[in-house]
Residue frames as a rotation matrix with the C-alpha (Angstrom) as fourth column:
ASN 1
-0.249 -0.687 0.682 67.12
0.848 -0.495 -0.189 168.25
0.467 0.532 0.706 138.02
ASP 2
0.127 0.284 -0.950 67.15
0.703 -0.702 -0.115 171.83
-0.700 -0.654 -0.289 139.01
LEU 3
-0.686 -0.266 0.678 66.94
0.709 -0.455 0.539 173.53
0.165 0.850 0.500 135.58
LYS 4
0.094 0.775 -0.625 65.25
0.746 -0.470 -0.471 176.86
-0.659 -0.422 -0.622 135.83
GLY 5
-0.724 -0.251 -0.643 64.40
-0.119 -0.872 0.475 180.07
-0.680 0.420 0.601 133.99
ARG 6
0.356 0.879 -0.318 62.24
-0.482 -0.119 -0.868 180.69
-0.801 0.462 0.381 130.97
LEU 7
0.117 -0.267 0.956 62.30
0.749 0.656 0.092 178.70
-0.652 0.706 0.277 127.74
PRO 8
-0.766 -0.395 -0.507 63.59
-0.001 -0.788 0.615 180.89
-0.643 0.472 0.604 124.90
SER 9
0.119 0.937 -0.330 60.77
-0.362 -0.268 -0.893 182.17
-0.925 0.226 0.307 122.79
ASP 10
0.589 0.033 -0.807 62.44
-0.805 0.110 -0.583 181.09
0.070 0.993 0.092 119.51
GLY 11
-0.227 -0.836 0.500 64.62
-0.859 0.414 0.302 178.30
-0.459 -0.361 -0.812 121.00
LEU 12
-0.349 0.119 0.930 62.67
0.030 0.993 -0.116 175.34
-0.937 -0.013 -0.350 119.81
ALA 13
0.629 0.665 -0.403 61.32
-0.333 -0.238 -0.912 176.70
-0.702 0.708 0.071 116.60
SER 14
0.154 -0.689 -0.708 64.57
-0.988 -0.114 -0.104 175.90
-0.009 0.715 -0.699 114.87
MET 15
-0.825 -0.367 0.430 64.38
-0.409 0.913 -0.005 172.19
-0.390 -0.180 -0.903 115.98
GLY 16
-0.119 0.860 -0.496 61.69
-0.993 -0.091 0.080 171.28
0.024 0.502 0.864 113.48
SER 17
-0.167 -0.025 -0.986 62.56
-0.369 0.929 0.040 167.52
0.914 0.370 -0.165 113.78
LEU 18
-0.918 -0.203 0.341 62.10
-0.377 0.175 -0.910 167.41
0.125 -0.964 -0.237 117.55
GLU 19
-0.259 0.853 -0.452 59.31
-0.167 0.422 0.891 164.95
0.951 0.307 0.034 118.32
ALA 20
0.546 0.412 -0.730 59.61
0.601 0.414 0.683 164.28
0.584 -0.812 -0.022 122.03
LEU 21
-0.347 -0.564 0.749 60.42
-0.210 -0.732 -0.648 166.69
0.914 -0.383 0.136 124.89
ASP 22
0.604 0.465 -0.648 60.44
0.546 0.351 0.761 165.86
0.581 -0.813 -0.041 128.56
LEU 23
-0.413 -0.642 0.646 61.47
-0.058 -0.689 -0.722 168.69
0.909 -0.335 0.247 130.91
SER 24
0.647 0.754 -0.116 59.51
0.052 0.108 0.993 167.41
0.761 -0.648 0.031 133.95
ASP 25
0.761 -0.230 -0.606 60.60
0.648 0.229 0.727 167.92
-0.028 -0.946 0.324 137.52
ASN 26
-0.444 -0.853 0.274 62.45
0.815 -0.511 -0.274 171.15
0.374 0.102 0.922 137.08
ALA 27
-0.107 0.367 -0.924 61.83
0.654 -0.675 -0.343 174.84
-0.749 -0.641 -0.168 137.85
PHE 28
-0.823 -0.105 0.558 61.15
0.531 -0.488 0.692 176.25
0.200 0.866 0.458 134.41
SER 29
-0.203 0.758 -0.619 58.75
0.475 -0.477 -0.740 179.25
-0.856 -0.444 -0.263 134.46
GLY 30
-0.749 0.058 -0.661 56.99
-0.485 -0.728 0.486 181.57
-0.453 0.684 0.573 132.05
ASP 31
0.309 0.947 -0.085 54.43
-0.709 0.170 -0.684 180.75
-0.634 0.272 0.724 129.48
LEU 32
0.051 -0.258 0.965 54.37
0.287 0.929 0.234 177.84
-0.957 0.265 0.121 127.00
ALA 33
0.853 0.402 -0.332 54.25
-0.171 -0.387 -0.906 179.97
-0.493 0.830 -0.261 123.87
GLY 34
0.112 -0.919 -0.377 57.93
-0.932 -0.229 0.280 179.37
-0.344 0.320 -0.883 123.18
LEU 35
-0.430 -0.204 0.880 57.21
-0.145 0.977 0.156 175.71
-0.891 -0.061 -0.449 122.59
ALA 36
0.725 0.686 -0.062 55.19
-0.118 0.036 -0.992 176.34
-0.678 0.727 0.107 119.41
GLY 37
0.090 -0.670 -0.737 57.00
-0.960 -0.256 0.115 175.16
-0.265 0.697 -0.666 116.36
PRO 38
-0.887 -0.436 -0.153 57.99
-0.458 0.873 0.167 171.52
0.061 0.218 -0.974 116.49
SER 39
0.179 0.940 -0.290 55.25
-0.772 0.317 0.551 168.97
0.610 0.126 0.783 115.88
PHE 40
-0.622 -0.429 0.655 55.59
-0.778 0.433 -0.455 167.05
-0.088 -0.793 -0.603 119.17
SER 41
-0.046 0.632 -0.773 54.20
-0.145 0.762 0.631 163.54
0.988 0.141 0.057 119.54
LEU 42
0.326 0.076 -0.942 55.24
0.848 0.417 0.327 163.56
0.417 -0.906 0.072 123.21
LEU 43
-0.214 -0.354 0.910 55.36
-0.116 -0.916 -0.384 166.62
0.970 -0.188 0.155 125.48
HIS 44
0.462 0.289 -0.839 55.93
0.744 0.388 0.543 166.16
0.482 -0.875 -0.036 129.20
LEU 45
-0.334 -0.498 0.800 56.40
0.012 -0.851 -0.524 169.34
0.942 -0.166 0.290 131.22
ASP 46
0.593 0.684 -0.424 55.08
0.391 0.215 0.895 168.16
0.703 -0.697 -0.140 134.63
ARG 47
0.688 -0.214 -0.694 56.00
0.705 -0.033 0.709 169.70
-0.174 -0.976 0.128 137.93
ASN 48
-0.499 -0.764 0.409 57.54
0.798 -0.589 -0.127 172.98
0.338 0.263 0.904 136.79
GLN 49
-0.357 0.383 -0.852 56.35
0.513 -0.682 -0.521 176.54
-0.781 -0.623 0.047 137.34
PHE 50
-0.876 0.090 0.473 54.81
0.420 -0.338 0.842 177.33
0.236 0.937 0.258 133.91
SER 51
-0.402 0.776 -0.485 52.01
0.296 -0.392 -0.871 179.81
-0.867 -0.494 -0.073 133.97
GLY 52
-0.622 0.271 -0.734 49.55
-0.693 -0.628 0.356 181.35
-0.365 0.730 0.578 131.52
THR 53
0.461 0.885 0.064 47.25
-0.702 0.407 -0.585 179.58
-0.543 0.225 0.809 129.17
ILE 54
-0.095 -0.422 0.902 47.77
0.323 0.844 0.429 176.47
-0.942 0.332 0.056 127.02
PRO 55
-0.387 -0.071 -0.919 48.63
-0.690 -0.639 0.340 177.75
-0.612 0.766 0.199 123.52
PRO 56
0.669 0.708 0.225 46.48
-0.342 0.563 -0.752 176.10
-0.659 0.426 0.619 120.82
GLU 57
0.504 -0.530 -0.682 49.53
-0.806 -0.006 -0.592 175.85
0.310 0.848 -0.430 118.65
LEU 58
-0.507 -0.645 0.572 50.87
-0.822 0.561 -0.097 173.14
-0.258 -0.520 -0.814 120.92
LEU 59
-0.012 0.689 0.725 47.87
-0.303 0.688 -0.659 170.93
-0.953 -0.228 0.200 120.02
VAL 60
-0.352 -0.246 -0.903 49.08
-0.929 -0.023 0.369 169.45
-0.111 0.969 -0.220 116.77
ASP 61
0.598 0.702 -0.387 47.62
-0.765 0.644 -0.012 166.37
0.241 0.303 0.922 115.11
SER 62
0.068 -0.685 -0.726 50.75
-0.185 0.706 -0.684 164.33
0.980 0.180 -0.079 115.81
LEU 63
-0.457 -0.270 0.848 50.43
-0.831 -0.210 -0.515 164.76
0.318 -0.940 -0.128 119.64
ARG 64
-0.013 0.373 -0.928 50.05
0.056 0.927 0.372 161.45
0.998 -0.047 -0.033 121.40
GLU 65
0.180 0.016 -0.984 50.97
0.956 0.232 0.179 162.40
0.231 -0.973 0.027 125.01
LEU 66
-0.125 -0.169 0.978 50.56
0.021 -0.986 -0.167 165.77
0.992 -0.001 0.127 126.66
THR 67
0.407 0.212 -0.889 51.33
0.856 0.251 0.451 166.04
0.319 -0.945 -0.079 130.38
LEU 68
-0.258 -0.373 0.891 51.44
0.091 -0.928 -0.362 169.49
0.962 -0.012 0.273 132.03
SER 69
0.625 0.619 -0.476 50.47
0.475 0.182 0.861 168.53
0.619 -0.764 -0.180 135.57
GLY 70
0.458 -0.392 -0.798 51.63
0.849 -0.074 0.524 170.41
-0.264 -0.917 0.299 138.62
ASN 71
-0.613 -0.596 0.519 52.20
0.712 -0.701 0.037 173.78
0.342 0.392 0.854 137.03
ARG 72
-0.521 0.467 -0.715 50.36
0.329 -0.663 -0.673 177.15
-0.788 -0.585 0.192 137.40
LEU 73
-0.924 0.179 0.339 48.39
0.321 -0.124 0.939 177.10
0.210 0.976 0.057 134.16
THR 74
-0.511 0.765 -0.393 45.25
-0.012 -0.463 -0.886 179.21
-0.859 -0.448 0.246 133.97
GLY 75
-0.465 0.437 -0.770 42.41
-0.867 -0.402 0.295 179.84
-0.181 0.805 0.566 131.61
GLY 76
0.509 0.801 0.315 40.18
-0.653 0.597 -0.465 177.43
-0.561 0.031 0.827 129.82
LEU 77
-0.177 -0.499 0.848 40.95
0.276 0.802 0.530 174.28
-0.945 0.328 -0.004 127.89
PRO 78
-0.585 -0.020 -0.810 41.46
-0.696 -0.499 0.516 175.12
-0.415 0.866 0.278 124.20
ALA 79
0.428 0.901 0.073 38.73
-0.672 0.370 -0.642 173.59
-0.605 0.226 0.764 122.05
GLU 80
0.227 -0.488 -0.843 41.37
-0.890 0.248 -0.383 172.16
0.396 0.837 -0.378 119.84
ILE 81
-0.638 -0.453 0.622 41.99
-0.715 0.649 -0.260 169.46
-0.286 -0.610 -0.738 122.46
CYS 82
0.026 0.758 0.651 38.76
-0.281 0.631 -0.723 167.74
-0.959 -0.164 0.230 121.48
SER 83
0.797 0.256 -0.546 39.75
-0.579 0.073 -0.812 167.54
-0.168 0.964 0.207 117.82
LEU 84
-0.250 -0.964 -0.095 42.96
-0.967 0.243 0.073 165.54
-0.047 0.110 -0.993 118.42
ASP 85
0.757 0.607 -0.244 42.53
-0.629 0.777 -0.020 162.01
0.178 0.169 0.970 117.13
SER 86
0.187 -0.766 -0.616 46.06
-0.016 0.624 -0.781 160.69
0.982 0.156 0.104 118.03
LEU 87
-0.258 -0.308 0.916 46.10
-0.820 -0.431 -0.376 161.75
0.511 -0.848 -0.141 121.69
ARG 88
0.006 0.198 -0.980 46.46
0.226 0.955 0.194 158.83
0.974 -0.223 -0.039 124.06
ILE 89
-0.076 -0.139 -0.987 47.41
0.994 0.066 -0.086 160.55
0.077 -0.988 0.133 127.31
LEU 90
-0.078 0.036 0.996 46.29
0.124 -0.991 0.045 163.92
0.989 0.127 0.073 128.56
ASP 91
0.165 0.020 -0.986 47.23
0.980 0.113 0.166 165.00
0.114 -0.993 -0.001 132.07
LEU 92
-0.234 -0.138 0.963 46.56
0.171 -0.980 -0.098 168.58
0.957 0.142 0.253 132.98
SER 93
0.566 0.487 -0.666 46.00
0.652 0.230 0.722 167.92
0.505 -0.843 -0.187 136.67
GLN 94
0.325 -0.384 -0.864 47.01
0.835 -0.313 0.453 170.20
-0.444 -0.869 0.219 139.56
ASN 95
-0.733 -0.421 0.535 46.84
0.595 -0.778 0.202 173.51
0.331 0.467 0.820 137.69
ARG 96
-0.604 0.556 -0.571 44.37
0.160 -0.617 -0.770 176.45
-0.781 -0.556 0.284 137.84
LEU 97
-0.965 0.235 0.118 42.35
0.116 -0.020 0.993 175.68
0.235 0.972 -0.008 134.75
THR 98
-0.588 0.794 -0.155 38.84
-0.156 -0.300 -0.941 176.95
-0.794 -0.529 0.300 134.57
GLY 99
-0.293 0.600 -0.745 35.71
-0.943 -0.312 0.120 176.63
-0.160 0.737 0.656 132.40
PRO 100
0.586 0.706 0.398 33.84
-0.581 0.708 -0.401 173.79
-0.565 0.004 0.825 130.81
LEU 101
-0.469 -0.650 0.598 35.05
0.000 0.677 0.736 170.72
-0.883 0.345 -0.317 128.96
CYS 102
-0.354 0.309 -0.883 34.54
-0.932 -0.196 0.305 170.36
-0.079 0.931 0.357 125.24
ASP 103
0.430 0.551 0.715 32.46
-0.448 0.818 -0.362 167.38
-0.784 -0.165 0.598 124.03
PRO 104
-0.641 -0.756 0.128 34.42
-0.311 0.409 0.858 164.86
-0.701 0.510 -0.498 122.02
ALA 105
-0.203 0.638 0.743 31.19
0.682 0.636 -0.360 163.71
-0.702 0.434 -0.564 120.34
ALA 106
0.538 0.414 -0.734 31.08
-0.123 -0.823 -0.554 167.05
-0.834 0.389 -0.392 118.53
SER 107
0.147 -0.636 -0.758 33.87
-0.978 -0.209 -0.014 165.86
-0.149 0.743 -0.653 116.16
SER 108
0.952 0.176 -0.250 34.24
-0.244 0.930 -0.276 162.56
0.184 0.324 0.928 114.32
ARG 109
0.487 -0.780 -0.394 37.19
0.499 0.618 -0.607 160.52
0.717 0.099 0.690 115.47
ALA 110
0.243 -0.362 0.900 37.92
-0.559 -0.811 -0.175 163.04
0.793 -0.461 -0.399 118.21
LEU 111
-0.158 -0.395 0.905 39.98
-0.987 0.097 -0.130 161.57
-0.036 -0.914 -0.405 121.05
GLU 112
0.695 0.562 -0.449 39.33
-0.616 0.787 0.030 158.09
0.371 0.256 0.893 119.69
HIS 113
0.227 -0.671 -0.706 42.61
0.215 0.741 -0.636 156.80
0.950 -0.007 0.313 121.06
LEU 114
-0.156 -0.279 0.948 42.52
-0.722 -0.622 -0.302 158.52
0.674 -0.732 -0.105 124.42
ALA 115
0.037 0.058 -0.998 43.33
0.382 0.922 0.067 156.03
0.923 -0.384 0.012 127.20
VAL 116
-0.216 -0.156 -0.964 44.20
0.975 -0.078 -0.206 158.34
-0.043 -0.985 0.169 130.12
LEU 117
0.002 0.300 0.954 42.46
0.275 -0.918 0.287 161.59
0.961 0.262 -0.085 130.98
ASN 118
-0.071 -0.075 -0.995 43.49
0.997 -0.004 -0.071 163.35
0.002 -0.997 0.075 134.20
LEU 119
-0.136 0.121 0.983 42.02
0.231 -0.961 0.151 166.87
0.963 0.247 0.103 134.77
SER 120
0.481 0.419 -0.770 41.86
0.797 0.158 0.583 166.54
0.366 -0.894 -0.258 138.57
HIS 121
0.116 -0.414 -0.903 42.62
0.832 -0.457 0.316 169.35
-0.543 -0.788 0.291 141.00
ASN 122
-0.851 -0.175 0.495 41.68
0.431 -0.771 0.469 172.31
0.300 0.613 0.731 138.78
GLN 123
-0.596 0.707 -0.380 38.71
-0.072 -0.518 -0.852 174.68
-0.800 -0.480 0.360 138.82
LEU 124
-0.950 0.277 -0.141 36.89
-0.117 0.099 0.988 173.24
0.288 0.956 -0.062 135.80
ASN 125
-0.605 0.794 0.054 33.10
-0.238 -0.116 -0.964 173.59
-0.760 -0.596 0.259 135.86
GLY 126
-0.230 0.664 -0.711 29.89
-0.973 -0.157 0.169 173.02
0.001 0.731 0.682 133.98
PRO 127
0.695 0.579 0.426 28.20
-0.564 0.807 -0.178 169.76
-0.446 -0.116 0.887 133.04
LEU 128
-0.371 -0.788 0.492 30.18
-0.229 0.591 0.774 166.70
-0.900 0.174 -0.399 132.08
PRO 129
-0.200 0.267 -0.943 29.92
-0.970 -0.189 0.152 166.24
-0.137 0.945 0.297 128.29
PRO 130
0.699 0.511 0.501 28.15
-0.472 0.855 -0.214 162.90
-0.538 -0.087 0.839 127.31
GLY 131
0.791 -0.403 -0.462 30.81
-0.321 0.369 -0.872 162.14
0.521 0.838 0.162 124.66
LEU 132
-0.140 -0.874 0.466 33.40
-0.951 -0.013 -0.310 161.78
0.277 -0.486 -0.829 127.42
PHE 133
-0.172 0.168 0.971 31.62
-0.643 0.728 -0.240 158.61
-0.747 -0.665 -0.018 128.54
ALA 134
0.866 0.440 0.237 31.65
-0.135 0.663 -0.737 157.01
-0.481 0.606 0.633 125.13
LEU 135
0.263 -0.881 -0.392 35.41
-0.942 -0.145 -0.303 156.96
0.210 0.449 -0.868 124.53
GLU 136
0.896 0.300 -0.329 35.87
-0.287 0.954 0.088 153.23
0.340 0.016 0.940 124.02
ARG 137
0.278 -0.885 -0.372 39.63
0.389 0.458 -0.799 153.16
0.878 0.077 0.472 124.72
LEU 138
0.141 -0.155 0.978 39.45
-0.675 -0.737 -0.020 155.14
0.724 -0.658 -0.208 127.95
ALA 139
0.036 -0.226 -0.973 41.13
0.492 0.852 -0.180 153.23
0.870 -0.472 0.142 130.77
SER 140
-0.389 -0.159 -0.907 41.48
0.904 -0.256 -0.343 156.03
-0.178 -0.953 0.244 133.41
LEU 141
-0.013 0.447 0.895 39.30
0.386 -0.823 0.417 159.06
0.922 0.351 -0.162 133.92
ASP 142
-0.265 -0.137 -0.955 40.11
0.951 -0.199 -0.235 161.37
-0.158 -0.970 0.183 136.86
LEU 143
-0.134 0.308 0.942 38.07
0.364 -0.869 0.336 164.53
0.922 0.388 0.005 137.11
ALA 144
0.303 0.277 -0.912 38.20
0.936 0.096 0.340 164.76
0.182 -0.956 -0.230 140.92
HIS 145
-0.065 -0.340 -0.938 38.47
0.758 -0.628 0.175 168.03
-0.648 -0.700 0.299 142.81
ASN 146
-0.890 -0.053 0.453 36.85
0.367 -0.671 0.644 170.35
0.270 0.740 0.617 140.32
GLN 147
-0.684 0.698 -0.212 33.53
-0.278 -0.519 -0.808 172.15
-0.674 -0.494 0.549 140.18
PHE 148
-0.888 0.395 -0.237 31.63
-0.095 0.345 0.934 170.00
0.450 0.851 -0.269 137.74
ARG 149
-0.658 0.724 0.209 27.87
-0.399 -0.099 -0.911 170.03
-0.639 -0.683 0.354 138.35
GLY 150
-0.027 0.797 -0.604 24.68
-0.999 -0.010 0.031 168.57
0.019 0.604 0.797 137.15
PRO 151
0.792 0.391 0.469 23.66
-0.417 0.907 -0.053 164.98
-0.446 -0.154 0.882 136.31
LEU 152
-0.360 -0.867 0.344 26.16
-0.363 0.469 0.805 162.35
-0.860 0.165 -0.484 135.46
PRO 153
-0.034 0.384 -0.923 25.75
-0.999 0.027 0.047 161.46
0.043 0.923 0.383 131.75
GLU 154
0.891 0.389 0.234 24.79
-0.382 0.921 -0.078 157.93
-0.246 -0.020 0.969 130.86
ILE 155
-0.095 -0.979 0.178 27.86
-0.737 0.190 0.649 155.83
-0.669 -0.070 -0.740 131.09
ALA 156
0.594 0.300 -0.747 28.18
-0.791 0.386 -0.474 153.96
0.146 0.872 0.467 127.79
ASP 157
0.950 -0.309 -0.050 30.14
0.309 0.951 -0.008 150.81
0.050 -0.008 0.999 127.07
LEU 158
0.518 -0.831 0.204 33.56
-0.815 -0.552 -0.180 151.53
0.262 -0.073 -0.962 128.49
PRO 159
0.909 -0.029 -0.415 35.18
0.052 0.998 0.045 148.06
0.413 -0.063 0.909 128.24
ARG 160
0.107 -0.977 -0.187 38.72
0.562 0.214 -0.799 149.26
0.820 -0.020 0.572 129.17
LEU 161
0.253 0.069 0.965 37.81
-0.462 -0.868 0.184 151.60
0.850 -0.493 -0.188 131.99
GLN 162
-0.035 -0.352 -0.935 39.77
0.652 0.702 -0.288 150.63
0.758 -0.620 0.205 135.14
ILE 163
-0.666 -0.248 -0.703 39.90
0.710 -0.500 -0.496 153.92
-0.229 -0.829 0.510 137.04
LEU 164
-0.026 0.701 0.713 37.01
0.516 -0.601 0.610 156.40
0.856 0.383 -0.346 137.46
ASP 165
-0.455 -0.101 -0.885 37.35
0.855 -0.327 -0.403 159.28
-0.249 -0.940 0.235 140.02
LEU 166
-0.117 0.517 0.848 34.66
0.440 -0.739 0.511 161.98
0.891 0.432 -0.141 140.03
SER 167
0.139 0.170 -0.976 35.03
0.989 0.017 0.144 162.74
0.041 -0.985 -0.166 143.71
ASP 168
-0.238 -0.194 -0.952 34.72
0.598 -0.801 0.014 166.31
-0.765 -0.566 0.306 145.19
ASN 169
-0.923 0.202 0.329 32.47
0.168 -0.559 0.812 167.79
0.348 0.805 0.481 142.45
GLN 170
-0.635 0.772 -0.019 28.87
-0.488 -0.420 -0.765 168.87
-0.599 -0.477 0.644 142.48
LEU 171
-0.768 0.360 -0.530 27.36
-0.332 0.483 0.810 166.02
0.548 0.798 -0.252 140.44
ARG 172
-0.423 0.711 0.562 23.92
-0.685 0.155 -0.712 164.64
-0.593 -0.686 0.421 141.21
ASP 173
0.412 0.786 -0.462 21.42
-0.910 0.379 -0.166 161.98
0.045 0.489 0.871 140.23
ALA 174
0.564 -0.121 0.817 21.82
-0.194 0.942 0.274 158.24
-0.802 -0.313 0.508 139.98
VAL 175
-0.612 -0.765 -0.203 24.47
-0.535 0.211 0.818 156.50
-0.583 0.609 -0.538 137.89
ARG 176
0.578 0.811 -0.091 22.75
-0.598 0.345 -0.723 155.17
-0.555 0.473 0.684 134.70
């Protein structure tokens, strides 16, 4: 498609029953604040021109899939991400996100259903949280092309892990 422009700031608030929204592969711009309101279970806004930060109001308990890759999002990851227990897919790759990752181990049941995590091609930094490597349902973890540093946490029992990409970071030490 070639839909463009800003999403209306109050446009979706009146659609309280809207559960899934996919506006990927368009040319929408502006911030994501106008999407607060509905309790999405699926929100796909990949490959647009959205900018600004990720509003914590988007991170509702019902959210199962959040894909915002290929935009111009900035700022840190909201801490609320690590408290979502229904989230299965999180793809925030190819943005301009900065700062450290929260540790899912800090909250019980946090991210317990997460199967796909792609935060590649950002400017995220700091150490990798140990709780990230204890998510039993994780099948794909892509943190490539960031600025993570320090030792690699002990990799726990990850029986479903099929893809692990930590390339182009500043990690050190032996894999344990």
